[in-house]
C-alpha positions as CSV (number, residue, x, y, z in Angstrom):
1,X,-4.3,-26.3,3.6
2,X,-6.2,-29.1,5.3
3,X,-9.6,-28.3,6.7
4,X,-8.6,-29.1,10.3
5,X,-5.8,-26.5,10.3
6,X,-8.1,-23.9,8.6
7,X,-10.8,-24.5,11.3
8,X,-8.2,-24.0,14.1
9,X,-7.0,-20.8,12.5
10,X,-10.6,-19.6,12.0
11,X,-11.3,-20.2,15.7
12,X,-8.1,-18.4,16.7
13,X,-8.8,-15.3,14.6
14,X,-12.4,-15.2,15.8
15,X,-11.1,-15.0,19.4
16,X,-8.8,-12.2,18.2
17,X,-11.9,-10.3,16.8
18,X,-11.2,-10.9,13.1
19,X,-11.7,-13.4,10.3
20,X,-9.5,-15.9,8.5
21,X,-9.9,-13.9,5.3
22,X,-9.0,-10.6,7.0
23,X,-6.0,-12.2,8.7
24,X,-4.7,-13.4,5.3
25,X,-5.2,-9.9,3.8
26,X,-3.3,-8.4,6.7
27,X,-0.5,-11.0,6.3
28,X,-0.2,-10.4,2.5
29,X,-0.2,-6.6,2.9
30,X,2.5,-6.7,5.6
31,X,4.5,-9.3,3.6
32,X,4.6,-6.9,0.6
33,X,5.5,-3.9,2.8
34,X,8.2,-5.8,4.8
35,X,9.4,-7.7,1.7
36,X,9.3,-10.9,3.7
37,X,7.5,-12.7,6.5
38,X,6.0,-9.8,8.5
39,X,5.1,-10.6,12.1
40,X,3.5,-13.1,14.4
41,X,0.2,-12.5,16.3
42,X,-0.7,-14.8,19.1
43,X,-2.9,-15.1,22.2
44,X,-0.9,-15.5,25.4
45,X,-2.6,-16.9,28.4
46,X,-3.0,-14.3,31.1
47,X,-0.4,-14.9,33.8
48,X,1.8,-17.0,31.5
49,X,5.4,-15.9,31.7
50,X,7.0,-15.3,28.4
51,X,10.8,-15.7,28.2
52,X,13.1,-14.0,25.8
53,X,14.7,-16.6,23.5
54,X,18.0,-14.7,23.4
55,X,18.3,-15.0,27.2
56,X,17.5,-18.7,27.2
57,X,14.9,-18.2,29.9
58,X,17.1,-16.1,32.2
59,X,14.8,-13.2,31.9
60,X,11.0,-13.1,31.8
61,X,8.5,-10.6,30.6
62,X,5.8,-9.9,33.1
63,X,2.2,-9.5,32.1
64,X,1.9,-6.7,34.6
65,X,4.0,-3.6,34.2
66,X,3.7,-2.8,37.9
67,X,5.3,-6.1,38.7
68,X,8.3,-5.1,36.4
69,X,8.5,-1.7,38.0
70,X,8.5,-3.3,41.5
71,X,11.4,-5.5,40.5
72,X,13.3,-2.6,39.2
73,X,12.7,-0.6,42.4
74,X,13.9,-3.5,44.5
75,X,17.1,-3.8,42.5
76,X,17.8,-0.1,42.9
77,X,17.3,-0.3,46.6
78,X,19.6,-3.3,46.8
79,X,22.3,-1.5,44.7
80,X,22.1,1.6,46.9
81,X,22.7,-0.5,50.1
82,X,25.6,-2.2,48.4
83,X,27.3,1.1,47.6
84,X,27.2,2.1,51.3
């Protein structure tokens, strides 16, 4: 691994409250348990909309659950008016 990549990873893991060495131990332990590549951990900028790949961006995941609940409530209201 080149030193620049390692430094970037070390800074990332520091922001996540851990070390590069601990992240590698976690990765190795999970790899063995999962019998494959285990998972991804990433920092997502607050307020950044994340889209589901399977939906090709049609759906987004809100950072705020209240926002999601509000959208669901609005859809239920609209559906109830359509039924009348």
